[in-house]
C-alpha positions in Angstrom: -65.6 -44.6 5.2 -62.4 -45.1 3.4 -59.2 -43.5 4.9 -58.8 -41.0 2.1 -62.3 -39.7 2.6 -61.7 -39.3 6.3 -58.4 -37.5 5.8 -60.1 -35.1 3.4 -62.7 -34.3 6.1 -59.9 -33.9 8.7 -58.1 -31.4 6.4 -61.3 -29.5 5.9 -61.9 -29.2 9.7 -58.4 -27.8 10.1 -58.8 -25.3 7.3 -60.3 -22.1 8.9 -60.2 -19.7 6.0 -62.4 -18.1 5.1 -63.3 -17.7 8.7 -66.8 -16.3 8.0 -68.0 -19.6 6.5 -66.1 -22.0 8.8 -69.1 -22.9 11.0 -71.2 -24.0 8.1 -68.4 -25.8 6.3 -67.1 -27.6 9.3 -70.6 -28.6 10.7 -71.4 -30.3 7.3 -68.1 -32.2 7.6 -69.0 -33.5 11.0 -72.4 -34.5 9.7 -70.7 -36.4 6.9 -68.6 -38.2 9.4 -71.7 -39.4 11.3 -73.6 -40.1 8.1 -76.2 -37.6 9.3 -78.8 -36.2 6.9 -79.1 -32.8 8.6 -77.6 -30.8 11.5 -78.1 -27.9 13.8 -75.3 -26.1 15.6 -76.2 -23.9 18.6 -73.3 -21.6 19.3 -72.7 -19.8 22.6 -69.5 -17.9 21.7 -71.0 -14.5 21.3 -73.3 -12.2 23.3 -76.2 -13.4 21.2 -76.6 -17.2 20.9 -76.6 -18.3 17.3 -78.0 -21.2 15.4 -76.5 -22.7 12.2 -78.7 -25.1 10.3 -78.0 -27.4 7.4 -79.5 -27.1 3.9 -82.1 -28.4 3.9 -82.8 -27.6 7.5 -83.3 -30.3 10.1 -86.8 -31.8 10.6 -89.1 -30.2 13.1 -89.6 -33.6 14.6 -87.0 -36.2 15.3 -84.6 -37.0 18.0 -81.0 -35.9 17.1 -77.7 -37.1 18.5 -76.4 -34.1 20.4 -72.7 -33.7 21.1 -71.1 -30.8 23.1 -68.6 -28.5 21.3 -66.0 -28.3 24.0 -62.4 -27.1 23.6 -60.2 -27.0 26.7 -62.3 -25.3 29.4 -64.6 -23.7 26.8 -68.0 -25.0 26.0 -68.8 -23.3 22.7 -72.2 -24.9 22.1 -73.8 -28.1 20.8 -74.1 -29.8 17.5 -77.3 -31.8 16.8 -77.0 -34.6 14.2 -80.1 -35.9 12.6 -79.7 -39.5 11.4 -81.5 -41.3 8.6 -84.9 -42.5 9.3 -84.8 -45.7 11.4 -81.6 -44.7 13.1 -81.7 -43.0 16.5 -78.2 -43.4 17.8 -74.6 -43.7 16.8 -72.6 -46.7 17.9 -69.0 -47.9 17.9 -66.8 -46.4 15.1 -69.6 -43.9 14.0 -69.9 -42.5 17.5 -66.1 -42.2 17.8 -65.9 -40.4 14.5 -68.6 -38.0 15.4 -67.1 -37.2 18.8 -63.7 -36.6 17.2 -65.4 -34.4 14.6 -67.2 -32.4 17.3 -63.9 -31.8 19.1 -62.2 -30.7 15.8 -65.2 -28.4 15.1 -64.9 -26.8 18.6 -61.2 -26.3 18.2 -61.7 -24.6 14.8 -64.5 -22.4 16.2 -62.4 -21.3 19.1 -59.5 -20.3 16.9 -61.6 -18.7 14.1 -63.0 -16.5 17.0 -59.5 -15.7 18.1 -58.5 -14.7 14.5 -61.5 -12.3 14.3 -60.1 -10.6 17.3 -56.7 -9.9 15.7 -56.4 -6.5 13.9 -55.6 -6.9 10.2 -52.3 -5.1 10.6 -51.2 -7.7 13.2 -51.5 -10.6 10.7 -48.5 -11.7 8.8 -48.9 -11.1 5.1 -48.7 -13.9 2.5 -46.5 -11.6 0.3 -43.8 -12.0 2.9 -43.8 -15.8 2.7 -40.9 -16.2 0.4 -38.7 -14.0 2.6 -39.6 -16.0 5.6 -38.9 -19.3 3.7 -35.5 -17.9 2.6 -34.5 -17.5 6.2 -35.2 -21.1 7.0 -33.0 -24.2 6.6 -35.5 -25.8 4.3 -34.5 -27.3 1.0 -35.9 -25.9 -2.3 -38.4 -28.8 -2.5 -39.5 -28.3 1.2 -40.0 -24.6 0.6 -42.2 -25.5 -2.4 -44.3 -27.9 -0.3 -44.8 -25.2 2.4 -45.8 -22.6 -0.2 -48.4 -25.0 -1.7 -49.7 -25.8 1.8 -50.0 -22.2 2.7 -52.0 -21.6 -0.6 -54.6 -24.1 0.7 -53.5 -27.2 -1.3 -54.4 -30.5 0.2 -51.8 -33.3 0.6 -53.1 -35.0 -2.5 -53.0 -31.7 -4.5 -49.4 -31.1 -3.4 -48.5 -34.6 -4.5 -50.1 -34.0 -7.9 -48.4 -30.6 -8.4 -44.9 -31.8 -7.4 -45.2 -35.3 -9.0 -44.5 -36.9 -5.7 -46.5 -39.6 -4.0 -48.8 -38.8 -1.1 -46.6 -40.8 1.2 -43.5 -38.8 0.1 -45.4 -35.5 0.8 -46.1 -36.8 4.3 -42.4 -37.5 4.7 -41.5 -34.0 3.6 -44.1 -32.5 6.0 -42.5 -34.4 8.9 -39.1 -33.1 8.0 -40.5 -29.6 7.7 -42.2 -29.8 11.1 -39.0 -30.9 12.7 -36.9 -28.1 11.1 -39.4 -25.4 11.9 -40.3 -26.7 15.4 -44.0 -27.1 14.7 -46.3 -30.1 15.3 -49.1 -29.8 12.8 -49.9 -28.3 9.4 -52.3 -25.8 11.1 -49.5 -24.5 13.3 -47.1 -24.4 10.3 -49.5 -22.3 8.2 -50.3 -20.0 11.1 -46.7 -19.4 11.7 -46.0 -18.7 8.0 -49.0 -16.5 7.3 -51.2 -16.2 10.3 -54.5 -16.8 8.4 -55.3 -20.4 8.9 -55.8 -21.2 12.6 -54.0 -19.3 15.3 -51.3 -20.5 17.6 -49.3 -19.0 20.4 -47.0 -16.5 18.8 -49.4 -15.4 16.1 -51.7 -13.7 18.5 -50.4 -10.6 20.4 -49.9 -11.6 24.1 -51.9 -8.7 25.4 -54.9 -10.0 23.6 -54.9 -13.3 25.5 -56.2 -14.2 28.9 -55.0 -17.2 30.9 -57.7 -19.5 29.4 -56.7 -18.4 25.8 -53.1 -19.3 26.5 -53.9 -22.7 27.9 -56.0 -23.5 24.8 -53.5 -22.1 22.3 -50.9 -24.4 23.8 -53.1 -27.4 23.1 -53.8 -26.3 19.5 -50.3 -27.3 18.2 -50.9 -31.0 18.5 -48.9 -31.4 21.7 -52.2 -32.4 23.5 -52.3 -35.6 21.5 -54.9 -34.4 19.0 -52.9 -35.4 16.0 -52.2 -38.8 17.6 -55.9 -39.2 18.2 -56.5 -38.3 14.5 -54.3 -41.3 13.5 -56.2 -43.7 15.8 -59.6 -42.5 14.5 -58.4 -42.7 10.9 -57.4 -46.3 11.5 -60.7 -47.1 13.1 -62.5 -45.6 10.1 -60.7 -47.8 7.7 
């Protein structure tokens, strides 16, 4: 897997909207990381356990590679990856990629669940974005990058729209993170709009229990998740 393909998958795993389709979209991305031909996700986040199958569905026979979907102290379920015929296990880089993907999926599932608990009137509206940007110390170009990011544009799409290189966009993002006091694009968008991911501050405190607060603190990248992304991306190259 080339680095650009991995980074596209990583961006997809971090993009929660639309929340309703996130489990299917994200599970497919994890399967792609592992070069799996099919998958089954068993979720334990609701009162009724739920299964999410790939299309076409996994074979009735076969021994999948099963990875736990764990985020913080939460165990959200399991993802079962069905490998091509003749393969019965993941090794080395493929296993590391799949494990990272399972962690990213669990993180996204946890926060999409949190977002579903937020009343619509508690969410920040996209129409207020420009007013928020005007109150920041960002330059005109930095505000443009943030607006494109909030709209759902990937790093490459932002580069194409602004006629910048991908590397320059990454440089702008680092400056923006520093100025706004955030650590990742997911936190940035959640702070601006409150619709992609959820971080401490975008969820009313009275809706959180102690476990929620611990997990939300780890979602902003301060737990080393983004650093791990860099290491896994290097291993994938």
